[in-house]
C-alpha positions in Angstrom: 0.0 0.0 0.0 1.4 3.4 -1.0 1.2 6.4 1.4 -0.1 9.4 -0.4 -1.0 12.9 0.4 -3.8 15.1 -1.1 -3.3 18.8 -1.9 -6.8 20.3 -2.1 -7.9 23.5 -3.8 -11.3 24.7 -5.0 -10.7 23.6 -8.6 -8.2 20.7 -8.4 -7.0 18.0 -6.1 -3.4 16.7 -6.4 -2.7 13.2 -5.2 0.9 12.1 -4.9 3.0 9.3 -3.5 5.3 10.2 -0.6 7.7 7.4 -1.4 7.7 7.3 -5.2 8.8 10.8 -6.2 7.2 12.0 -9.4 4.1 9.8 -9.2 1.4 12.3 -8.8 -1.8 13.4 -10.7 -4.5 16.0 -10.6 -8.3 15.8 -11.0 -11.4 17.7 -9.8 -12.2 15.5 -6.8 -10.2 13.4 -4.3 -11.6 10.1 -5.6 -10.9 11.1 -9.2 -7.3 12.2 -8.3 -6.7 8.8 -6.7 -8.1 7.0 -9.7 -5.9 9.1 -12.0 -2.9 8.3 -9.8 -3.6 4.5 -10.0 -4.1 4.8 -13.8 -0.6 6.3 -14.1 1.0 3.6 -12.1 1.7 1.7 -15.3 3.5 4.7 -16.7 5.5 5.2 -13.6 6.5 1.5 -13.4 9.3 1.8 -16.1 10.9 4.7 -14.1 10.9 2.5 -11.0 12.3 -0.4 -12.9 15.0 1.7 -14.5 16.1 2.8 -11.0 16.2 -0.8 -9.9 13.0 -1.0 -7.9 9.9 -3.2 -8.2 6.7 -1.2 -8.6 3.4 -2.6 -7.4 1.3 -4.0 -10.3 -2.0 -3.1 -8.6 -1.3 -0.2 -6.3 -3.6 0.7 -3.4 -3.4 3.9 -1.4 -3.5 5.1 2.2 -4.2 8.8 2.5 -1.9 9.9 5.3 -2.3 13.7 5.0 -4.5 16.3 3.4 -3.1 19.8 2.7 -4.7 23.0 1.7 -3.8 23.9 -1.9 -2.7 27.3 -3.1 -3.3 29.4 -6.2 -0.6 27.4 -7.9 -2.5 24.2 -7.1 -5.5 25.5 -9.0 -3.2 25.9 -12.1 -2.0 22.4 -11.9 1.3 22.9 -10.0 1.8 20.9 -6.8 2.7 23.6 -4.3 1.8 22.3 -0.8 4.4 21.0 1.6 3.0 18.1 3.7 4.4 17.5 7.2 5.8 14.2 5.9 8.4 16.2 3.9 10.0 17.3 7.2 11.1 13.7 8.0 14.8 13.1 8.1 16.4 11.7 4.9 18.5 8.7 5.7 21.3 7.5 3.3 19.0 4.7 2.0 16.2 7.3 1.3 18.7 9.7 -0.3 20.1 6.9 -2.5 16.6 5.9 -3.6 15.5 9.5 -4.4 18.7 10.0 -6.4 18.1 6.9 -8.5 14.5 7.6 -9.2 15.1 11.2 -10.2 18.0 10.1 -12.4 15.7 7.6 -14.1 13.1 10.2 -14.7 15.6 12.5 -16.3 17.0 9.7 -18.5 13.5 8.7 -19.7 12.7 12.3 -20.6 15.9 12.8 -22.4 15.6 9.5 -24.3 12.1 10.3 -25.5 12.8 13.9 -26.4 15.7 12.8 -28.6 13.3 10.9 -30.8 10.1 12.9 -30.5 8.9 14.9 -33.5 9.7 18.6 -33.4 6.0 19.5 -33.8 3.7 17.9 -31.3 -0.1 17.5 -31.7 -2.0 20.5 -30.5 -4.8 20.4 -28.0 -8.4 21.2 -28.9 -7.7 24.9 -28.5 -4.3 24.8 -30.3 -2.3 24.9 -27.0 0.8 23.2 -25.9 4.5 23.7 -26.4 6.3 21.9 -29.3 9.3 19.7 -28.4 12.1 22.2 -28.2 10.1 24.7 -26.2 9.0 22.0 -23.8 12.6 20.9 -23.3 13.6 24.5 -22.7 10.8 24.9 -20.2 11.9 21.8 -18.3 15.5 22.8 -18.2 14.6 26.3 -17.2 12.4 25.1 -14.4 15.2 22.9 -13.1 17.6 25.9 -13.0 15.0 27.9 -11.2 14.2 25.2 -8.7 17.9 24.7 -8.0 18.0 28.1 -6.2 15.6 26.6 -3.6 18.5 24.2 -2.9 21.2 26.9 -2.8 22.5 26.0 -6.3 23.0 28.8 -8.8 23.4 28.0 -12.5 22.3 30.1 -15.5 19.7 28.3 -17.5 21.5 26.1 -20.0 20.7 26.1 -23.7 18.9 22.9 -24.7 21.9 22.0 -26.9 24.4 22.5 -24.1 24.4 18.9 -22.8 27.4 19.5 -20.6 25.8 22.4 -18.8 22.6 20.5 -18.3 24.6 17.6 -16.9 26.5 19.9 -14.6 23.3 21.4 -13.3 21.7 18.1 -12.6 24.9 16.7 -11.0 24.9 19.5 -8.5 21.2 18.9 -7.8 21.8 15.2 -7.2 24.7 16.0 -4.9 22.4 17.9 -2.6 19.4 15.5 -2.9 21.5 12.4 -2.8 23.0 12.9 0.7 21.4 12.3 4.2 19.7 15.4 5.7 17.8 16.3 8.8 14.7 17.1 6.8 14.7 20.9 7.2 14.8 23.2 4.2 18.2 23.0 2.6 18.6 26.8 2.6 16.6 29.7 4.1 13.3 30.0 2.3 14.2 27.0 0.4 12.8 23.5 -0.1 13.2 20.3 1.9 15.0 17.5 0.1 11.9 15.3 0.0 9.7 18.1 -1.5 12.4 19.1 -4.0 12.9 15.5 -5.2 9.1 15.1 -5.7 8.8 18.4 -7.4 11.7 17.8 -9.8 10.5 14.3 -10.6 6.9 15.3 -11.0 7.7 18.1 -13.4 9.9 16.1 -15.7 7.6 13.1 -15.8 4.5 15.3 -16.3 6.1 16.7 -19.4 7.5 13.4 -20.5 4.0 11.9 -20.4 2.6 15.0 -22.2 5.2 14.7 -24.9 4.5 11.0 -25.3 0.8 11.6 -25.6 1.1 14.5 -28.1 3.7 12.7 -30.2 1.1 10.1 -31.2 
């Protein structure tokens, strides 16, 4: 059984696993958010496998915490910080988070390398094409890094060395034991940061996969 938390706003509810960073989905109600999370288990399973972990074939959930959402939640961005994020990060947890985030990045990069430059538009013509989506993901990662005390300029999407250097510095922080407090003043805890990074890259991976069809 997977421990999950719910982030609840007027328009959307975000359900996310506390132990499988990046496995999180939105819907209009709590029940629908949990159903969406279960449906995406099959899409998260390859990430877990690539990291060396066995993912449950038929996941069930235990809601351990409910958090009030924010204005960002209503726009589809997980923004709440459950109390569980303040737990200390042991070496085993840090190693696991590092492996899962690395697997998420690898999956995104691998698919982006073969995806068509133009992606299918939504019913209203919205959505970024491939290169703009990659640029958005990399830019967000550089921005998020400041919440961990890491300062890198946003790399160009063709500068693989700079992207790798940014991600290596992120993994250095998130891949070590920690007492669970924010890494820097007004920053993020390691558990929240790992979940936010992994969710963002996987959300866009799955979007790219869907719109490349």
